[in-house]
N, C-alpha and C positions, 0 to 999 in steps of 0.2 A: 326374735329368732324364728318364731313360727312363720311369720310373713316372709322373711328372707329365705328360709328353707323351702317354703312353698313355691316361691318364684324360681329358685334353683331347680327344683324337681320338675316343674312345668317346662323349663328350658331344656333339661336333659331328655325329657320325653320327646319334645319337638325335634331335637337334634338326633335322636336315637343314638345317644352317646353312652358308651360303656367303658370308657377309659378314665373317667373322672370319679375320684373317691372323696369322701368327706371324713373329717374327724373333728372332735371337739376337745382341744387341748386342756380346757379347764374342767373337763368332765370329772365328776365325783359321784361315787355311789352313796356316801353318807355325809351329809344329807344328799338325796338324789338331785343332781343338777348337771345340766350340760354346760353351764357357764355362759359367758358372753362372747366367745370366740369360735368362729366356724373356719376351719382350715380346709382348703381344697388341695387335693393331690392329683397331679396329672403330668403328662408330658407337655412340652411347650406347644405342640400342635393341638392337643386336646384342649388345653387352656386357651389357646388362641381362638379356637372355634367357639368356645363358650363366651369369651370376651367380645367376639364380633356380634353377639346377640344383645338386644336391649333388655336383658333379664333383670338388671338393677334399676330399671325405670321406676321412679317413685320411691326408691330406697336410699338414694345417694345422701340425703340429709340425715339418714339414720344409721349409716354404716361408715366405718373407716376401713379403707382398703390398703392393706400393707403391700410391701414389695414382694416380688417373686423371689423365693429363696431356694438355693440348692439344698438338698438333703445332706446333713452333716455326715462325716465319714463313719462315726460310731453312733448308732441309734438302737433303740429297742423297736419292736414291732407290735402292732395291735390289729386285731380283727374287729372291725366296726360292723356290727350286724344288728338286724332287727330281731327282737324277741317278742313272741306273741303268747298271750295266755288265753285260756278259755274264760274270759272275764265278762262276757256279755250273755247273761242268762236268756234274754229274749232271742238272741241269735241262735243259741244252742237249742232252745225249745223249737224254733221254726225248723231247724235242720232235722231234729228228731221227729217232728210231726211229718215231715216230708219222707224221711227214711223209713219210719216204722208205722206210719199211719195213725199216730196218736192223735187224740182230740186235744184241743187247747187246754181243757181241764186236766187231762192226764199229764200233759207236758208240764203244766204249772205245778201239779202235785209232785211230780218226779224231779223237777228242776226248779226249786224255789228261787226267788230273787236274791236271797242271802247266800246263794251258792257262788256268787261272783268272787273270783280270785284276782286280787290286784297285785301287780308286780311292784317291787320297790326299786325300780330302775328309773333313771332320768328318761324323759320323753318329750316329744314334740306333739303339739296338738294341731292336726291338719284336717282339711275338708276334702273329702273324696269328690272328685269331679264326676266319677261314674255313678255313684249312688246318691251324692248330695249330702251324705252323712258326715258328721265330725267323728274322728277317731284319734286314738293316741298311738303314736309310733314310739314304742319303747326301744331304747338303744343300749347295747352292751359293747364295751371296749375290752375285749378279752386279750390277755397277753399272748404273744406268739413267740416261739423261740427263734424263728428265722423268717426271712422275707418269702412270701409265697405270691407268685404272680397270678393274675386272673382278671376277670372282668367284674364290673360293678353294675348294679341295677340302676334304675332311673332315680333312686334316692341317693346314689353314691355309696351304697352299702354292698357287702359281700359276706356270705357265710364261710368262704374259704380264703379269699385273697386278703393280704395284709397291707397296712399302710405304715410308713415310718412314724415313730412316735418321738417327737422332739419339742 
C-alpha cells in the first residue's frame, strides 16, 4: 500500500490534480489498519487524466483494479484527512533552537527523547522527495453528516471536503 500510494501521490503532484480523493474502505481504528483496499473518488474527467498517466507502472502485478462504480443513492460520508502529532523530538528541538536561540544541550534538556507522542491511527510510511526523510502519514476517516464539496491535496486528502462511504 505504501508503494502504491507513493506512486499515486507523485502522479497527482505531476498533474497538479485537485479533484481526486482517496479513501480506504477497510480502514479500522482498532487495531489501526488501512486494510488492503484503496478507493479513488473522482469525476470521469479527473479519473481519465489519472489513468492516462503511467502511474501504475511496476505495480500491475501487485494490484487488482476494479471497475468504475457510480456512487450508490444512499451513502454515508467521511472526511479523510491527515493527522499530525508532535511526535519527533529532534524536529521539535531544532525548531525551538532556531526560534528561541537554545543550545543543543538546552533543547535536549527541555525536550527529551521520551516526549514523543505516537498517534494510534492507521498510517502510510512514505519517503519525502524534498527532504529525503521517511515519515508517517497518519490518516483519519471522520464521519460527516452531509456531502461537502471541495478540493483535495496531492495526497487525495482534505480537511473539509468529504467522500462517499460505501
